[in-house]
N, C-alpha and C positions, 0 to 999 in steps of 0.2 A: 515411420511407423513404430510403435514399440508393438513387437512379435506376441499373441496371445497364447500362454502356456494351454493346451487341454487339460483339463482335469481327470488323473484316469480312474476307471473303477477298478476297486479292489475283489477280488477272486482270491476263494482261499479254497482249500480242499475240501471242505467240509458242504461249504455252496455246491461243488462238481458232484459229489457224492448223491447229491439232494436231487441234481439235474440228473444223475446218470439213473437212482430211483424213477423218478416222476417229474417229467417237464412241469405238468401244472402244478406241482408240490412246489417245487422251488422258485415259480413266478409269485405264488400266493405269499410266501416265506419271505425271498428276500428282492420283490420287486414293489410287491402287494404291501412290504412290510407287517402283516398278520401271521402275530402267532397263537399260537394257542394259552388258554390263559393258565392252565395248570397244566405242567410235564406230567410223563406216564409216569407211575411207578418205577419201575429200573432207571428212569432216567435223572427223578429226584434223588435217589438213592444213591448212584453214582456220583453229582456232584454233592452230595452230602462228603462222600470218603473222597474227592478231590481236592476239598476245602480241607478235610484235615491233612491230606498230606501234603498241600501244599504248606502248612502250618509244620511240618514233621520238619517239613525238607527246608526249612526257610528259616527256623529258629535259631539255629547257629549263627546263621549272618549277621542277625540283629544283634545277637549276645551268646558268646561262645559261655557262659555258665546258664544257659536259657539248659531246660529241658523238653530236645523235641515230641515225648509221647502224651507229658502233660500238654503240652501247648496243643497236639492234635486234640485228646478228650475234650480239653474247654471248647472247641471251634467246634464240635460235636454238640453238645451239653448245652449252648448258646444256640444251636441251630433249632428251627420251627420245626424238626423231623418227627416221628411219630415213636411213641418209647419205643417200641421194637424194635424199628432202624435205629435208631441211636445205641441202643441195645448191640446189634451186630455191627455195627461201625467202631464201636469200643475195643469189641471182644477181635474183629480185623485188625484195628490199629494197634494195640495191643498183642499179636502175636509178630505181626511191620514191625514190631519196633527191638522185641527179641532175636526176630530175624536177622534183620539186616544193619543193624545197630553200629555195630564195629566195621563193616563194611569202607574201606581206604580210598573214600570219594570226596575231592572238595570241593564245596559248591561253590560256584561261579554266580550264578544267576538264576532264578525260582521265579516263574511264568513271563521270559524275558517277548516280547513283542516285536516281530521284525514284520518287513516288508519291502520288494525288492520286484526287480525288472521282473514281466514272464518273456521268457527268448522264447523266440520261433527255432526249433530246434533244424530247422531247413537250412534257414536264412542267416541267424544267429543273431537277426536284427528285433529288438523289443517290440512287443506289442505297439500298438496305437492306439490301445484299448481298453486292457487290464493292466494292471501289474497284481503281485501276490503276496497275500501276507498270511501268517500264521503266531502262534503264539507256544514256546517251548515252554515246556510243563520246568523241566531243570536242565542245567548246563553243569556239568561235572568234571574236574577232573582226576582222573584216574591215579593216584599217588604212587601205583607199582610198578608203573610205565611211563607216566605222564599223557596219554591220550586225554584226547576231550571228548567225550558223551553225549548226546543225548538223550534225557532220561523221559519216557514216556510212560505216563500210569492210566490204567484203564481195572474195572472192573468187568467180569464176565461171570457170565452163569453155565460158561460154555467147559469142554473138559479143557483145561489147561495144561495138563501134563506136557511135557515135553516131546515132542516126534507126534502129537494130534496136530487136525486136519487147521486149527488155533493156530499153528506156528506154522505151520505151513503156507498158511493165505499170507501172513507178512512178507514172505519173498515177491508178490507183487503188490502191496500195497503203497499206494504213489501217497499216503500222508507221510512215511517214515520219507519216505523220499526229497520230498517238501522239506522235512527238518535238515536235512546234508544243506539245500539251498539256503534255508533261510539261518544256519547258524553260519553259513561261509559270507552270507548278507553282511551281518554283524561281527566278522573279523576272525570268526573262529575256523580253526583247523578239525572241520568232525569227522572223527575214526569210526564212531557209529554210534548206533542206538540203543540204550538198551532197556527193552520193553518189560515192563515193572507191570504183572499182571494182580489184580488180587481175584480170586474169585468166591463167590457169594455164595455163604453155605448156604445151604438148602433146607435148615431146620426151621420148622414152624414151632410156636406156643402148643403146646398138647390142652385139648379141648376135654372136659368129662366125656364120658359116654352116655347118649343121652339111657334113658332108664328105661325104656321098653327095649334097648339093648344088649343092657349089661346081664351077662353071665358072673353065677356064683360057684365056688368052690361047697364042699362041703362044711368045711368052717366057718363059711359065710363072707369069705376075703373073694374079692374078684379076681377074674383069669386075667393073664400077662396081659399086655399091652389096652386094659382097659382100664378107667379112671371113675372117681366118684369124684372129684372136682376140678377145676383147671389147672395148671400149670400156674405158680405166683411168677413175677417177671423176674425175680433173686435164681428161681429155680431155673428157667429158662438162661441166662449168664449163665451160671454154673454148669449147663448141660452143652452148652455152647463153647464156652470155653475151653471144657474137656474133647470136644471134639477136634476144636482148632488142633489141639496142645496134642493130640495121639496122632493126627496124619498133617500136619505143616505143609509138606509138599502140596498137597489138594488145595491147599486156598491159596498160597503164596508162590509163587514162580516167577523166574527173571533168565531171560537170554539177549544174548546183544546182535543183533540185523545189522547186518553189512551192507553194503553198495559197492559193487563193484560197477565200471565203467558202462559197462553194456546196461547195465540195471539203471543206471540215470537216463542215460537215453532214450531207454523203454519208456521210462516215465514220462519225461520231458516232451516227447511223442502225444502219450495219450492225454496229458496234461492240456498242451496244444490244440488237442482234437475235442475235448469237450468245451474248451473255451469259445471255439469255434461254433458249437453249436449253440451253444448258451445266449451266443451273440445273433448267429441266425435265426433263433427262434422268437429274439425280442426285434430283428427288425420285421418279419413275418408277421410279429404277433399274433403266433400260434401256436399255443404251450401243451403237445398230447399229454393225454392218461394215460395212466399205467396200471390197469385193472390187479396187474402182477406183483405188483409193489400194496396194492390196500393194507394187507394183512402180515406186513412185511415182522420178524420180531414174537411172531404169537397175538400183536393187538393191533388195531387198528389204527390206522392214520390218520393226524388229529383233524383232517379234512373231509375224509371218507364222508362223513354225515353231509357236507359241503354237496360233492362233488355226486352223492345221490340224491339231491332235492332235500337231507331234510333237516338242514339245518343252512343258517345265516351267517356269513361273514362278519355280517352287523352286530350278532348276539353280544352283549357287552360282558356274559356272564358264563361265556366259554371263547371268546379270542380278544385280543388287547392288539394295540398299537406301536411296532415298534419303533425306538429311537432311532435306532439305525439297522443297517443292512446287518452288520457284524458284530451287535452286543457283548461277541466275548471280547473284542478285541478294543475296546472302549477307549484303549488309550493311545490307540494309532490316529496319528494325526497326517 
């Protein structure tokens, strides 16, 4: 009799982090496949910049004569983002290009999907339930020493200066450890992760001072920081460009993150433990809510109104049905 091979479920770090945040949220998002129709503003902006970065890194692999900045700006202009988000993304990419364009990296692959076995770190045997997968933003070879690096892009509103908590947290970020596993599964000996961070500027479009709050000098002009009209988009863009050019290190940082053998062992145990927690929840059909995560990152969880009885998952104006658990890995088969 022909043996039937059981199809394994795909598990990503994103799903694991979602479960660790709130088991109910993971259940709705990955088991029920229900997603918010619109992403939160910070997520939409991050997606916009990520698309531009994909073009910036990938254009030379398509044509050596291509201009990375032109391709990145074109991707931004063709998006459905707001005019302000487009301006901010364009100026960030302009600064990014000026700062990093001459770095000696050979691009090997962009947006490379992987999937591989989830190994039990105690027994050494693969899981009979899960396999792990993900997507590497960029694979590069450092032409100075031949090392293979995974490049991971992030946008952030946090302090991204070296020595900040942002960078220290990466020492225990299992997503980075997964990139080492994923790169090896594709046949690459990954030496480090080049963490590539873009800090989102906090500048906003200046608005006219309300008439009842305006203070005038004797010569009839307004005091400093008061305005008689809104700032134009052109003025905002010029001010933003000047701010970034004055302190590029505030907005653009890179650093190599390595993984020692013990780091990878610890990460493997963490991943296995979370995978077991998810499976135990599924078998018990119990998915506990975590009120402590309802307002993570200063915004309400997309399912908060559902959990508190103020909205329904059946509302098509707020939610949609995803085609798969991991839409970002649409190339995985």
